[in-house]
ZANUDO-543940 format. One record per residue: x negated, y, z negated of N, C-alpha, C in turn; residue number from 1; residue in one letter. Coordinates in steps of 0.001 Angstrom, whole numbers. Layout:
N
site n.c1 = X; n.c2 = Y; n.c3 = Z; ca.c1 = X; ca.c2 = Y; ca.c3 = Z; c.c1 = X; c.c2 = Y; c.c3 = Z; k = NUM; r = A;
...
//
This chain:
89
site n.c1 = -6958; n.c2 = 1599; n.c3 = -21250; ca.c1 = -7476; ca.c2 = 993; ca.c3 = -20096; c.c1 = -8289; c.c2 = -248; c.c3 = -20328; k = 1; r = M;
site n.c1 = -8610; n.c2 = -1123; n.c3 = -19520; ca.c1 = -9243; ca.c2 = -2345; ca.c3 = -19582; c.c1 = -10698; c.c2 = -1974; c.c3 = -18985; k = 2; r = I;
site n.c1 = -11680; n.c2 = -2374; n.c3 = -19632; ca.c1 = -13088; ca.c2 = -2285; ca.c3 = -18991; c.c1 = -13466; c.c2 = -3466; c.c3 = -18256; k = 3; r = R;
site n.c1 = -14030; n.c2 = -3326; n.c3 = -17207; ca.c1 = -14465; ca.c2 = -4459; ca.c3 = -16338; c.c1 = -16007; c.c2 = -4248; c.c3 = -16028; k = 4; r = K;
site n.c1 = -16609; n.c2 = -5438; n.c3 = -15898; ca.c1 = -18041; ca.c2 = -5384; ca.c3 = -15351; c.c1 = -18123; c.c2 = -5903; c.c3 = -14110; k = 5; r = T;
site n.c1 = -18551; n.c2 = -5407; n.c3 = -12920; ca.c1 = -18645; ca.c2 = -6010; ca.c3 = -11771; c.c1 = -20118; c.c2 = -5940; c.c3 = -11156; k = 6; r = I;
site n.c1 = -20420; n.c2 = -6760; n.c3 = -10315; ca.c1 = -21710; ca.c2 = -6876; ca.c3 = -9587; c.c1 = -21519; c.c2 = -6571; c.c3 = -8126; k = 7; r = T;
site n.c1 = -22319; n.c2 = -5661; n.c3 = -7756; ca.c1 = -22309; ca.c2 = -5352; ca.c3 = -6268; c.c1 = -23687; c.c2 = -5263; c.c3 = -5671; k = 8; r = L;
site n.c1 = -23604; n.c2 = -5500; n.c3 = -4416; ca.c1 = -24995; ca.c2 = -5555; ca.c3 = -3633; c.c1 = -25587; c.c2 = -4008; c.c3 = -3607; k = 9; r = P;
site n.c1 = -26760; n.c2 = -3864; n.c3 = -3686; ca.c1 = -27298; ca.c2 = -2422; ca.c3 = -3448; c.c1 = -26591; c.c2 = -1573; c.c3 = -2501; k = 10; r = E;
site n.c1 = -26388; n.c2 = -1969; n.c3 = -1329; ca.c1 = -25798; ca.c2 = -1215; ca.c3 = -331; c.c1 = -24385; c.c2 = -664; c.c3 = -700; k = 11; r = P;
site n.c1 = -23594; n.c2 = -1475; n.c3 = -1311; ca.c1 = -22368; ca.c2 = -1201; ca.c3 = -1865; c.c1 = -22513; c.c2 = 11; c.c3 = -2891; k = 12; r = M;
site n.c1 = -23463; n.c2 = -281; n.c3 = -3857; ca.c1 = -23672; ca.c2 = 722; ca.c3 = -4953; c.c1 = -24024; c.c2 = 2106; c.c3 = -4393; k = 13; r = D;
site n.c1 = -25082; n.c2 = 1998; n.c3 = -3370; ca.c1 = -25457; ca.c2 = 3257; ca.c3 = -2704; c.c1 = -24254; c.c2 = 3838; c.c3 = -1959; k = 14; r = D;
site n.c1 = -23304; n.c2 = 3284; n.c3 = -1424; ca.c1 = -22076; ca.c2 = 3782; ca.c3 = -841; c.c1 = -21374; c.c2 = 4541; c.c3 = -1888; k = 15; r = W;
site n.c1 = -21070; n.c2 = 3808; n.c3 = -2931; ca.c1 = -20297; ca.c2 = 4386; ca.c3 = -4118; c.c1 = -20865; c.c2 = 5637; c.c3 = -4694; k = 16; r = I;
site n.c1 = -22041; n.c2 = 5496; n.c3 = -4821; ca.c1 = -22829; ca.c2 = 6732; ca.c3 = -5349; c.c1 = -22762; c.c2 = 7960; c.c3 = -4243; k = 17; r = K;
site n.c1 = -22826; n.c2 = 7570; n.c3 = -2993; ca.c1 = -22728; ca.c2 = 8674; ca.c3 = -1882; c.c1 = -21416; c.c2 = 9350; c.c3 = -2109; k = 18; r = S;
site n.c1 = -20293; n.c2 = 8513; n.c3 = -2316; ca.c1 = -18972; ca.c2 = 8941; ca.c3 = -2348; c.c1 = -18690; c.c2 = 9894; c.c3 = -3623; k = 19; r = Q;
site n.c1 = -19361; n.c2 = 9551; n.c3 = -4705; ca.c1 = -19238; ca.c2 = 10333; ca.c3 = -6007; c.c1 = -19928; c.c2 = 11542; c.c3 = -5792; k = 20; r = V;
site n.c1 = -21267; n.c2 = 11420; n.c3 = -5227; ca.c1 = -22074; ca.c2 = 12591; ca.c3 = -5026; c.c1 = -21508; c.c2 = 13662; c.c3 = -3760; k = 21; r = N;
site n.c1 = -20650; n.c2 = 13289; n.c3 = -3056; ca.c1 = -19846; ca.c2 = 14046; ca.c3 = -2161; c.c1 = -19000; c.c2 = 15029; c.c3 = -2899; k = 22; r = S;
site n.c1 = -18794; n.c2 = 14821; n.c3 = -4209; ca.c1 = -17880; ca.c2 = 15686; ca.c3 = -5073; c.c1 = -16398; c.c2 = 15273; c.c3 = -4921; k = 23; r = G;
site n.c1 = -16017; n.c2 = 14252; n.c3 = -4201; ca.c1 = -14622; ca.c2 = 13974; ca.c3 = -3925; c.c1 = -14227; c.c2 = 13225; c.c3 = -5279; k = 24; r = R;
site n.c1 = -14991; n.c2 = 12466; n.c3 = -5848; ca.c1 = -14793; ca.c2 = 11698; ca.c3 = -6911; c.c1 = -15729; c.c2 = 11972; c.c3 = -8161; k = 25; r = Y;
site n.c1 = -15252; n.c2 = 12055; n.c3 = -9394; ca.c1 = -16069; ca.c2 = 12227; ca.c3 = -10503; c.c1 = -16902; c.c2 = 11219; c.c3 = -10982; k = 26; r = G;
site n.c1 = -16584; n.c2 = 9977; n.c3 = -10770; ca.c1 = -17574; ca.c2 = 8944; ca.c3 = -11076; c.c1 = -17069; c.c2 = 7735; c.c3 = -10388; k = 27; r = N;
site n.c1 = -17887; n.c2 = 6490; n.c3 = -10509; ca.c1 = -17656; ca.c2 = 5411; ca.c3 = -9896; c.c1 = -16273; c.c2 = 4824; c.c3 = -10131; k = 28; r = D;
site n.c1 = -15712; n.c2 = 4948; n.c3 = -11446; ca.c1 = -14357; ca.c2 = 4329; ca.c3 = -11674; c.c1 = -13268; c.c2 = 5033; c.c3 = -10841; k = 29; r = S;
site n.c1 = -13376; n.c2 = 6455; n.c3 = -10769; ca.c1 = -12511; ca.c2 = 6964; ca.c3 = -9965; c.c1 = -12425; c.c2 = 6517; c.c3 = -8611; k = 30; r = E;
site n.c1 = -13521; n.c2 = 6386; n.c3 = -8047; ca.c1 = -13674; ca.c2 = 5767; ca.c3 = -6636; c.c1 = -13028; c.c2 = 4526; c.c3 = -6482; k = 31; r = Y;
site n.c1 = -13307; n.c2 = 3516; n.c3 = -7418; ca.c1 = -12762; ca.c2 = 2221; ca.c3 = -7286; c.c1 = -11256; c.c2 = 2174; c.c3 = -7584; k = 32; r = L;
site n.c1 = -10764; n.c2 = 3024; n.c3 = -8554; ca.c1 = -9226; ca.c2 = 3223; ca.c3 = -8771; c.c1 = -8641; c.c2 = 3566; c.c3 = -7513; k = 33; r = R;
site n.c1 = -9187; n.c2 = 4559; n.c3 = -6831; ca.c1 = -8548; ca.c2 = 5101; ca.c3 = -5622; c.c1 = -8577; c.c2 = 3741; c.c3 = -4508; k = 34; r = E;
site n.c1 = -9623; n.c2 = 2823; n.c3 = -4429; ca.c1 = -9612; ca.c2 = 1880; ca.c3 = -3647; c.c1 = -8450; c.c2 = 854; c.c3 = -3831; k = 35; r = L;
site n.c1 = -8377; n.c2 = 530; n.c3 = -5199; ca.c1 = -7165; ca.c2 = -263; ca.c3 = -5636; c.c1 = -5825; c.c2 = 388; c.c3 = -5256; k = 36; r = V;
site n.c1 = -5662; n.c2 = 1662; n.c3 = -5525; ca.c1 = -4452; ca.c2 = 2320; ca.c3 = -5143; c.c1 = -4129; c.c2 = 2074; c.c3 = -3616; k = 37; r = R;
site n.c1 = -5152; n.c2 = 2399; n.c3 = -2886; ca.c1 = -4912; ca.c2 = 2352; ca.c3 = -1346; c.c1 = -4560; c.c2 = 856; c.c3 = -812; k = 38; r = K;
site n.c1 = -5178; n.c2 = -129; n.c3 = -1616; ca.c1 = -4895; ca.c2 = -1455; ca.c3 = -1223; c.c1 = -3404; c.c2 = -1802; c.c3 = -1751; k = 39; r = D;
site n.c1 = -3046; n.c2 = -1232; n.c3 = -2867; ca.c1 = -1749; ca.c2 = -1511; ca.c3 = -3304; c.c1 = -821; c.c2 = -967; c.c3 = -2260; k = 40; r = Q;
site n.c1 = -1057; n.c2 = 252; n.c3 = -1866; ca.c1 = -157; ca.c2 = 1077; ca.c3 = -878; c.c1 = -134; c.c2 = 185; c.c3 = 473; k = 41; r = E;
site n.c1 = -1254; n.c2 = -227; n.c3 = 925; ca.c1 = -1250; ca.c2 = -1040; ca.c3 = 2151; c.c1 = -549; c.c2 = -2257; c.c3 = 2011; k = 42; r = R;
site n.c1 = -462; n.c2 = -2873; n.c3 = 921; ca.c1 = 251; ca.c2 = -4306; ca.c3 = 789; c.c1 = 1730; c.c2 = -3897; c.c3 = 769; k = 43; r = N;
site n.c1 = 2000; n.c2 = -2858; n.c3 = 178; ca.c1 = 3473; ca.c2 = -2376; ca.c3 = -37; c.c1 = 3950; c.c2 = -2190; c.c3 = 1505; k = 44; r = E;
site n.c1 = 3289; n.c2 = -1447; n.c3 = 2165; ca.c1 = 3667; ca.c2 = -1050; ca.c3 = 3508; c.c1 = 3806; c.c2 = -2358; c.c3 = 4521; k = 45; r = L;
site n.c1 = 2785; n.c2 = -3297; n.c3 = 4242; ca.c1 = 2916; ca.c2 = -4489; ca.c3 = 4980; c.c1 = 4182; c.c2 = -5223; c.c3 = 4665; k = 46; r = K;
site n.c1 = 4444; n.c2 = -5202; n.c3 = 3427; ca.c1 = 5636; ca.c2 = -5883; ca.c3 = 2910; c.c1 = 6954; c.c2 = -5280; c.c3 = 3573; k = 47; r = S;
site n.c1 = 6763; n.c2 = -3909; n.c3 = 3668; ca.c1 = 8013; ca.c2 = -3157; ca.c3 = 4155; c.c1 = 8164; c.c2 = -3558; c.c3 = 5701; k = 48; r = M;
site n.c1 = 7045; n.c2 = -3657; n.c3 = 6401; ca.c1 = 7115; ca.c2 = -3998; ca.c3 = 7818; c.c1 = 7423; c.c2 = -5481; c.c3 = 8051; k = 49; r = I;
site n.c1 = 7095; n.c2 = -6313; n.c3 = 7270; ca.c1 = 7553; ca.c2 = -7661; ca.c3 = 7368; c.c1 = 9063; c.c2 = -7829; c.c3 = 6983; k = 50; r = E;
site n.c1 = 9456; n.c2 = -7219; n.c3 = 6056; ca.c1 = 10808; ca.c2 = -7215; ca.c3 = 5650; c.c1 = 11780; c.c2 = -6700; c.c3 = 6778; k = 51; r = T;
site n.c1 = 11318; n.c2 = -5657; n.c3 = 7261; ca.c1 = 12021; ca.c2 = -4794; ca.c3 = 8366; c.c1 = 12119; c.c2 = -5770; c.c3 = 9745; k = 52; r = S;
site n.c1 = 11091; n.c2 = -6423; n.c3 = 10053; ca.c1 = 10872; ca.c2 = -7303; ca.c3 = 11243; c.c1 = 11904; c.c2 = -8411; c.c3 = 11001; k = 53; r = Q;
site n.c1 = 11980; n.c2 = -9116; n.c3 = 9766; ca.c1 = 12811; ca.c2 = -10214; ca.c3 = 9409; c.c1 = 14219; c.c2 = -9755; c.c3 = 9519; k = 54; r = K;
site n.c1 = 14584; n.c2 = -8546; n.c3 = 9054; ca.c1 = 16020; ca.c2 = -7935; ca.c3 = 9167; c.c1 = 16344; c.c2 = -7772; c.c3 = 10644; k = 55; r = A;
site n.c1 = 15355; n.c2 = -7281; n.c3 = 11556; ca.c1 = 15648; ca.c2 = -7118; ca.c3 = 12961; c.c1 = 15772; c.c2 = -8359; c.c3 = 13560; k = 56; r = F;
site n.c1 = 15055; n.c2 = -9438; n.c3 = 13401; ca.c1 = 14997; ca.c2 = -10570; ca.c3 = 13920; c.c1 = 16472; c.c2 = -11413; c.c3 = 13486; k = 57; r = E;
site n.c1 = 16751; n.c2 = -11204; n.c3 = 12568; ca.c1 = 18127; ca.c2 = -11793; ca.c3 = 11906; c.c1 = 19284; c.c2 = -11027; c.c3 = 12454; k = 58; r = S;
site n.c1 = 19228; n.c2 = -9978; n.c3 = 13254; ca.c1 = 20280; ca.c2 = -9316; ca.c3 = 13889; c.c1 = 20836; c.c2 = -8349; c.c3 = 12936; k = 59; r = G;
site n.c1 = 20305; n.c2 = -8115; n.c3 = 11728; ca.c1 = 20764; ca.c2 = -6954; ca.c3 = 10800; c.c1 = 20801; c.c2 = -5702; c.c3 = 11442; k = 60; r = E;
site n.c1 = 19749; n.c2 = -5350; n.c3 = 12213; ca.c1 = 19737; ca.c2 = -4043; ca.c3 = 13025; c.c1 = 19496; c.c2 = -4211; c.c3 = 14349; k = 61; r = Y;
site n.c1 = 20528; n.c2 = -3800; n.c3 = 15284; ca.c1 = 20503; ca.c2 = -4054; ca.c3 = 16650; c.c1 = 19960; c.c2 = -2714; c.c3 = 17244; k = 62; r = K;
site n.c1 = 20501; n.c2 = -1739; n.c3 = 16973; ca.c1 = 20194; ca.c2 = -468; ca.c3 = 17550; c.c1 = 20225; c.c2 = 614; c.c3 = 16636; k = 63; r = S;
site n.c1 = 19717; n.c2 = 1626; n.c3 = 16738; ca.c1 = 19688; ca.c2 = 3039; ca.c3 = 16003; c.c1 = 20028; c.c2 = 4166; c.c3 = 17002; k = 64; r = L;
site n.c1 = 21274; n.c2 = 4430; n.c3 = 16949; ca.c1 = 21928; ca.c2 = 5289; ca.c3 = 17799; c.c1 = 22145; c.c2 = 6704; c.c3 = 17339; k = 65; r = E;
site n.c1 = 22361; n.c2 = 6838; n.c3 = 16072; ca.c1 = 22738; ca.c2 = 7900; ca.c3 = 15350; c.c1 = 21824; c.c2 = 8313; c.c3 = 14210; k = 66; r = T;
site n.c1 = 21888; n.c2 = 9566; n.c3 = 13597; ca.c1 = 21037; ca.c2 = 9827; ca.c3 = 12540; c.c1 = 21543; c.c2 = 9025; c.c3 = 11373; k = 67; r = K;
site n.c1 = 22754; n.c2 = 8731; n.c3 = 11258; ca.c1 = 23208; ca.c2 = 7876; ca.c3 = 10132; c.c1 = 22755; c.c2 = 6444; c.c3 = 10230; k = 68; r = E;
site n.c1 = 22574; n.c2 = 5880; n.c3 = 11503; ca.c1 = 22136; ca.c2 = 4654; ca.c3 = 11659; c.c1 = 20650; c.c2 = 4570; c.c3 = 11195; k = 69; r = D;
site n.c1 = 19788; n.c2 = 5562; n.c3 = 11558; ca.c1 = 18307; ca.c2 = 5725; ca.c3 = 11155; c.c1 = 18239; c.c2 = 5820; c.c3 = 9774; k = 70; r = V;
site n.c1 = 19173; n.c2 = 6633; n.c3 = 9117; ca.c1 = 19070; ca.c2 = 6829; ca.c3 = 7529; c.c1 = 19467; c.c2 = 5538; c.c3 = 6928; k = 71; r = S;
site n.c1 = 20402; n.c2 = 4725; n.c3 = 7415; ca.c1 = 20906; ca.c2 = 3452; ca.c3 = 6732; c.c1 = 19630; c.c2 = 2494; c.c3 = 6910; k = 72; r = A;
site n.c1 = 19051; n.c2 = 2523; n.c3 = 8111; ca.c1 = 17906; ca.c2 = 1566; ca.c3 = 8315; c.c1 = 16852; c.c2 = 1978; c.c3 = 7308; k = 73; r = F;
site n.c1 = 16411; n.c2 = 3056; n.c3 = 7265; ca.c1 = 15302; ca.c2 = 3497; ca.c3 = 6387; c.c1 = 15570; c.c2 = 3238; c.c3 = 4938; k = 74; r = I;
site n.c1 = 16742; n.c2 = 3498; n.c3 = 4560; ca.c1 = 17369; ca.c2 = 3237; ca.c3 = 3000; c.c1 = 17279; c.c2 = 1666; c.c3 = 2720; k = 75; r = E;
site n.c1 = 17643; n.c2 = 843; n.c3 = 3857; ca.c1 = 17521; ca.c2 = -492; ca.c3 = 3759; c.c1 = 16027; c.c2 = -1007; c.c3 = 3651; k = 76; r = G;
site n.c1 = 15303; n.c2 = -438; n.c3 = 4507; ca.c1 = 13836; ca.c2 = -864; ca.c3 = 4327; c.c1 = 13311; c.c2 = -504; c.c3 = 3056; k = 77; r = V;
site n.c1 = 13540; n.c2 = 603; n.c3 = 2526; ca.c1 = 13000; ca.c2 = 1018; ca.c3 = 1096; c.c1 = 13641; c.c2 = -93; c.c3 = 214; k = 78; r = W;
site n.c1 = 14873; n.c2 = -377; n.c3 = 180; ca.c1 = 15484; ca.c2 = -1362; ca.c3 = -739; c.c1 = 14993; c.c2 = -2679; c.c3 = -712; k = 79; r = T;
site n.c1 = 14695; n.c2 = -3212; n.c3 = 425; ca.c1 = 14067; ca.c2 = -4543; ca.c3 = 637; c.c1 = 12709; c.c2 = -4578; c.c3 = 235; k = 80; r = R;
site n.c1 = 11860; n.c2 = -3386; n.c3 = 474; ca.c1 = 10477; ca.c2 = -3377; ca.c3 = 154; c.c1 = 10426; c.c2 = -3385; c.c3 = -1377; k = 81; r = A;
site n.c1 = 11237; n.c2 = -2626; n.c3 = -2030; ca.c1 = 11251; ca.c2 = -2484; ca.c3 = -3567; c.c1 = 11622; c.c2 = -4017; c.c3 = -4114; k = 82; r = K;
site n.c1 = 12570; n.c2 = -4570; n.c3 = -3509; ca.c1 = 12793; ca.c2 = -5920; ca.c3 = -3899; c.c1 = 11641; c.c2 = -6845; c.c3 = -3713; k = 83; r = N;
site n.c1 = 10994; n.c2 = -6806; n.c3 = -2579; ca.c1 = 10061; ca.c2 = -7645; ca.c3 = -2235; c.c1 = 8793; c.c2 = -7393; c.c3 = -3061; k = 84; r = A;
site n.c1 = 8708; n.c2 = -6128; n.c3 = -3404; ca.c1 = 7417; ca.c2 = -5770; ca.c3 = -4371; c.c1 = 7717; c.c2 = -6208; c.c3 = -5749; k = 85; r = S;
site n.c1 = 8930; n.c2 = -6224; n.c3 = -6123; ca.c1 = 9251; ca.c2 = -6780; ca.c3 = -7620; c.c1 = 9170; c.c2 = -8321; c.c3 = -7500; k = 86; r = T;
site n.c1 = 9723; n.c2 = -8951; n.c3 = -6430; ca.c1 = 9623; ca.c2 = -10306; ca.c3 = -6367; c.c1 = 8190; c.c2 = -10830; c.c3 = -6255; k = 87; r = D;
site n.c1 = 7253; n.c2 = -10066; n.c3 = -5683; ca.c1 = 5900; ca.c2 = -10555; ca.c3 = -5629; c.c1 = 4950; c.c2 = -10328; c.c3 = -6951; k = 88; r = N;
site n.c1 = 5639; n.c2 = -9620; n.c3 = -7905; ca.c1 = 4810; ca.c2 = -9371; ca.c3 = -9161; c.c1 = 5215; c.c2 = -10329; c.c3 = -10085; k = 89; r = N;
//
């Protein structure tokens, strides 16, 4: 792992300490890693939504009438999201 030093205003440090003291996190680093993971997930979801919207706008998906249509749509979303995710890295 890489060690980082960050500077935070006191209210943010107090917040992190309260989260650790709540027992949900073992230490400051666990809390911050969780924040980064959530941000990564949020960005991935945003990318999936944007990619799906573009596919819809281009006419790739017009209607979802059957379970197969829905399954194919979801699979396509995941495939495009994975591709978008690797393209952005």
